[in-house]
C-alpha positions as CSV (number, residue, x, y, z in Angstrom):
1,M,-4.1,-2.8,11.1
2,G,-2.5,-0.4,13.3
3,T,-0.6,-3.1,15.1
4,L,2.9,-1.7,14.6
5,S,4.4,1.0,16.7
6,R,5.8,4.2,15.2
7,R,9.4,2.8,15.8
8,E,8.6,-0.3,13.8
9,L,7.0,1.6,11.0
10,A,10.0,4.0,10.9
11,A,12.2,0.9,10.7
12,L,10.3,-0.4,7.7
13,V,10.4,2.9,6.0
14,D,14.2,3.1,6.7
15,E,14.6,-0.6,5.4
16,A,12.9,0.3,2.1
17,T,14.4,3.6,1.6
18,V,18.0,3.1,2.8
19,D,19.8,3.7,-0.6
20,T,17.4,6.5,-1.9
21,Y,18.2,10.1,-2.5
22,D,15.0,12.1,-2.9
23,E,11.2,11.6,-2.4
24,H,10.8,10.1,-5.9
25,E,13.2,7.3,-5.1
26,E,11.8,6.9,-1.6
27,V,8.3,6.3,-2.9
28,S,9.6,4.0,-5.7
29,A,11.3,2.1,-3.0
30,L,8.2,1.9,-0.8
31,F,6.3,0.7,-4.0
32,A,8.7,-2.2,-4.6
33,A,8.4,-3.3,-0.9
34,V,4.5,-3.2,-1.1
35,E,4.5,-4.9,-4.5
36,E,6.8,-7.7,-3.2
37,N,5.2,-8.4,0.1
38,L,1.5,-7.6,-0.2
39,A,-0.4,-10.8,-0.7
40,V,-2.8,-10.3,-3.7
41,P,-5.7,-10.9,-4.5
42,F,-7.8,-10.0,-1.5
43,G,-11.2,-8.5,-0.9
44,T,-12.2,-5.3,0.7
45,S,-15.0,-2.8,0.7
46,V,-14.7,0.6,-1.0
47,L,-17.6,2.9,-0.2
48,G,-19.7,-0.1,0.7
49,V,-19.0,-1.9,-2.4
50,E,-17.1,-5.2,-2.3
51,V,-14.0,-5.2,-4.6
52,T,-11.0,-7.5,-5.3
53,V,-7.6,-6.0,-5.0
54,R,-5.6,-7.6,-7.9
55,G,-2.3,-5.7,-7.4
56,V,-0.7,-2.4,-7.0
57,D,1.0,0.1,-9.3
58,L,2.8,3.3,-9.3
59,S,0.6,6.2,-10.8
60,R,1.9,8.9,-13.0
61,D,1.5,11.4,-10.2
62,G,3.8,9.4,-8.0
63,R,1.2,7.6,-5.8
64,I,0.9,4.0,-4.9
65,V,-2.5,2.7,-6.1
66,A,-4.4,-0.4,-5.5
67,L,-5.8,-2.1,-8.7
68,C,-9.3,-3.0,-7.8
69,T,-11.9,-4.9,-9.8
70,R,-15.7,-5.7,-9.5
71,G,-17.2,-7.7,-12.2
72,G,-15.9,-6.3,-15.5
73,F,-15.1,-2.9,-13.8
74,R,-11.5,-1.8,-12.8
75,Q,-10.5,1.1,-10.7
76,A,-7.3,2.4,-9.2
77,I,-7.8,3.5,-5.6
78,G,-4.9,5.4,-3.8
79,L,-3.3,3.0,-1.2
80,L,-3.7,5.9,1.3
81,D,-7.5,5.6,1.0
82,L,-7.9,1.9,0.6
83,P,-9.6,0.3,3.5
84,L,-7.9,-3.0,4.4
85,P,-10.0,-6.0,5.5
86,D,-10.0,-7.6,8.9
87,P,-7.9,-9.7,9.0
88,A,-5.4,-7.8,6.8
89,P,-3.6,-9.8,4.1
90,D,0.0,-10.8,4.6
91,G,2.4,-7.9,3.8
92,A,-0.1,-5.4,5.0
93,E,2.5,-3.9,7.3
94,W,4.2,-2.4,4.2
95,V,0.9,-0.6,3.5
96,E,0.8,0.8,6.9
97,A,4.6,1.7,6.6
98,Y,3.7,3.7,3.4
99,R,0.9,5.5,5.1
100,Y,3.2,6.4,7.9
101,Y,5.7,7.7,5.5
102,W,3.1,10.2,4.2
103,A,1.8,11.1,7.5
104,Q,5.2,12.6,8.5
């Protein structure tokens, strides 16, 4: 990841949030973009443990989370904290745009 410039990331955020009025709507719009574009499932490693990302969700506290599984266990991991594999799955540019949005 990290292949997009700040200008490209800002353009993605602008594309997703063009018709929004507040932070809640912006996050909801970014969630929709991530959900529609991120190719799941994909594998990644969280704290040295291999997991499968099965999807994304919007948590009650307004964060986008990755829905991760390993065996019979499930865990929601904040998208800001989720390590992406190399190569990244299709649509990962929206994860990068979401991270850019929160870094501003």
